Residue, then its C-alpha position, 0 to 999 in steps of 0.5 A: m909775909m908782911k901784911t898792911l891793914y889801915l884803919a879809917w876813921q869817920d869824923p861824927v861832925d864833917r863825915m869825912w873819913r881819914t886814915v889814923g892807923r896802920l895794922t902790919l903782920d910780920n913773922g907773927k907779930y902784930k905792929f901799930v902805929y898811928t897816921k898823920g891823919a889822926k895827928n891832923a883830924p881834931r876830934f879824933s881820940t886815941f885808943g885805950g891802953m895806946k895813948k901816945l900818938d908818937q908810939p909804935y905798938e907791937s903784940t904777938e895777939l891782935f890788938p883789941v881795936f881789930a879784935n873786936r871787930l872780928l864777928s864771933e863765929r858763934r853769932p847766928e848771922y856770922e855765916d850770912y856775914l861771911k856770904w854777904a862778904n864773899l868769904s870762905r873762912h879766911d885768915i884774921t887780916g883776910v877777914l877784916s880786909a874783906t869786910g871791913g871790921k864793920r860794926v853797927t853804929d861804928s865809925f871805924r873802917v878797916f882796908p888793906k894796903p892793895e898789893p900787886t897781884p902774880e899778874e902785875r894787876y892792882e885788885v881791891t874788893f869793896f862795898a859801895h859806900g853811902l846808898r842810904y843817901f840815894p832815892e829808892e829808884a837807885r836803890r832799886r836798880v841797885d838791886a837788879l844788877q847782876a854779878g859781872e855787870r860793868l860799873y863805872l868811876m865818876p869823880d865827883p870833885q865839886n861835891e861840897y862834902d867831899p871834893m875826893a869823892i868818887l861815885l859809881r854809876t851803871g851803863d845806859p841807862l844810867f843810874l847812880a849806884g853809891y860811892c867807892p870808899r873814900f880811903f880808895a880814891t887817890d888810888f882810884k883817881q891816879l889810876l883813871q889819870l894813868n889809863p882812863d880805860q883800863p881800871a874796870v869795877v864789875v858787881i861781884r854779888v847783890n846781897r839783897d837781903a843785907p843792910l844796905q851798907m853790905r848790898l853792893l859788893c864790888r871789885l875793881s882791876s887794872p894793870w899795875p902802872a910802873g912806879f906806882e905807889t899806893c897809899s901814897g897821901e900824907e894821912y897814910k904816913p906813919l907819925v913814927e917809924e918803927p925802930t931799926v937801928v941800935g939806939r932807937v927807942q923799943p916799941w911798947k909791947w902791949t901785953q894781953k891780960t886774962 
């Protein structure tokens, strides 16, 4: 079964998140391609060993840019990390999907391409973004949230930094509770437009002992609309398709050094 992860990069100047790469796992092989988001980001730099934007890469080992984002089980904070992300010991792509591959002072995030559940639903789990920019009163309200509590999506089209931004808010009394991850914004907005009453966000857990970027874990769930396609924006499209016919250039293969 193929699994697809995307790699998002935050520009250090304008602070915008852009999707720059796509990783797939198919029959034990990892395949990586840069996406159009990388080509359209003037300050983005390619990764060591994968310098060409228009070249597909293949490996039986997880590429270092992803492998280096897996927290070692030997680290003392490993159990806390799993607890905050509501994880048991998943497979590699599962851990990367749920945690975002976060590293301190890092400008990359890993996120999954949502696929329909067996019940034909759209479901993604994510940490609320941007809490450090909110006033102390809002952060105290976040700390008071309970598992299962409903949150609501509030598009912010007049946001001067990102017109695609979507805020999370509580019910009555209304408090802002962070932002949805930028890389899910297109999906969330389409789901809202197709059926405004259906996308439901609930609190999975509040990690009061965690850094702000891992404080509020949420899940959005919605019926999967007929014909709906996730991650369909221009920035998600690969710069080169994987070769499928005889005569096309074969993908570069990563050789793991020992």
